[in-house]
N, C-alpha and C positions, 0 to 999 in steps of 0.2 A: 701536144705531141711528145711522145717518149723518144729518148735516144739512148744509145749505149755509151757509157762513160769510159769503159775499159777499152783497150785495143781490140779491134774486131776485124773479121774477114767477111767476105760476102760469098754466098753460094747461090748459083742459079739452078733451079729445079730443072731436071732433064726430061720431064714428062712433056710430050708434044702439045698437049692441051693446056699446060700450065705456064712453064717458063718463068715463074716468079723469082725475083732476086731478093734474098733475105740475108740479114746479118747474123753472124755467129761469133762467139767469143774466140779470141786467139788463145790457143792452148800452149802449155809448157812443152818443151822438146820431148818427143817420145810418147805423148799421150794422145788418145783418140776419144772422140765423143760421138754419140748418135744424136742426130737432130731430126726434126720433122718439119716438112714444108708447111708453113702456116696457111697456105691456100688450098692444097689438095691432100695433104696428109702423107705424102711419100716420105719414107725413111732414108736417111743418108748417114754414113759414117765418115767423119773427116778428121784430120787430113788423111788422105790415102797414103799408107806406108808401103813402100815397095820392098818386097822380100829380096834381100841381098843374095840368097841362094838361087833365086829364080833367074838371075842374069848370068849365071855361070854355066 
C-alpha cells in the first residue's frame, strides 16, 4: 500500500454519487493546484482562495 510521505490534506469529492475522500499534497502559501478525483474524475482546484475585493 502506498502512502504520501510529504505533508498532505484531504479533499472529499462533492459529487452525490461519489463522496470519495482522497489525499492531496499541502502547497506553499499562495499557490493553487488542480486535482482529479481518482474515483469519478471530477476536477477540483485547491485550496480555494477568497478574493479580498469580494468582501468589500
